C-alpha positions as CSV (number, residue, x, y, z in Angstrom):
1,M,165.6,35.7,-252.9
2,L,161.5,36.2,-252.6
3,R,160.6,39.9,-253.7
4,I,157.5,41.0,-251.8
5,N,155.2,44.6,-252.7
6,S,153.5,46.5,-250.3
7,I,150.2,47.1,-250.8
8,N,147.7,49.8,-249.5
9,K,144.1,48.5,-247.3
10,K,142.6,48.7,-250.8
11,G,145.5,46.0,-252.1
12,S,146.7,48.3,-254.7
13,V,150.5,47.9,-254.8
14,V,152.0,51.2,-253.2
15,E,155.6,50.3,-253.5
16,E,157.4,48.0,-255.8
17,G,158.8,45.3,-253.6
18,D,162.2,44.8,-252.0
19,F,163.9,41.3,-252.3
20,W,164.2,39.6,-249.0
21,D,166.9,36.8,-248.5
22,L,165.0,33.8,-246.9
23,G,167.9,31.6,-246.9
24,K,169.7,33.9,-244.4
25,V,166.9,34.2,-241.7
26,V,168.3,35.7,-238.6
27,E,165.5,34.9,-236.2
28,F,161.5,33.9,-237.0
29,H,159.3,35.5,-234.1
30,K,156.4,33.9,-232.8
31,I,153.2,35.0,-234.5
32,S,151.4,38.0,-232.8
33,F,147.8,37.7,-232.8
34,R,145.4,40.6,-232.8
35,S,141.5,41.0,-232.2
36,N,139.1,40.3,-235.8
37,N,141.3,37.2,-236.5
38,V,144.5,39.0,-237.7
39,C,148.1,38.0,-236.8
40,Y,151.4,39.5,-237.8
41,L,154.3,37.4,-238.9
42,N,158.0,39.1,-238.1
43,I,161.0,37.4,-239.9
44,I,164.4,39.2,-239.1
45,T,166.4,38.7,-242.2
46,D,168.6,40.1,-245.0
47,R,166.7,42.8,-247.3
48,I,168.6,43.6,-250.4
49,R,168.3,47.5,-251.4
50,N,170.7,48.8,-253.9
51,S,172.6,45.6,-254.6
52,K,173.3,45.7,-250.8
53,P,172.1,43.4,-248.2
54,E,170.8,44.8,-244.7
55,V,169.3,43.5,-241.6
56,D,165.9,44.2,-241.7
57,K,162.5,43.1,-240.0
58,L,159.7,41.8,-242.6
59,V,156.3,42.2,-241.3
60,I,153.5,40.3,-242.7
61,K,150.0,41.0,-241.9
62,M,147.8,37.7,-242.1
63,T,143.4,37.9,-241.7
64,D,143.6,34.4,-240.6
65,Y,145.4,33.2,-237.5
66,Q,145.5,29.5,-239.0
67,A,146.5,30.9,-242.3
68,G,149.3,33.0,-240.4
69,E,150.2,29.5,-238.8
70,N,150.7,27.7,-242.0
71,V,152.8,30.5,-243.9
72,L,155.1,30.7,-241.2
73,D,155.7,26.8,-241.0
74,A,156.2,27.4,-244.9
75,M,158.8,30.3,-244.5
76,K,160.7,27.8,-242.2
77,D,160.5,25.1,-244.7
78,L,161.6,27.7,-247.5
79,Q,164.7,28.9,-245.4
80,I,165.7,25.2,-244.9
81,M,165.8,24.4,-248.6
82,L,167.2,28.2,-249.7
83,R,170.1,27.0,-247.1
84,K,170.8,23.9,-248.5
85,N,171.7,25.5,-252.0
């Protein structure tokens, strides 16, 4: 499980994070590239709300293409490690 907080453009937390089960990833989407070196990572997996899992899309905005690719690779590796446990 990974807890991720939502933040606004100023970097302030606007929503306490939900738990995401990266051991049960349904699908990793390809990185979605935008202008100004912005990209989005989309991961379909279980989100835990009120102790109940539901499949949802985790969207992570990155401001560096290379960092986005590195984070996606790390998330895939993390999924493999979590599935083994």
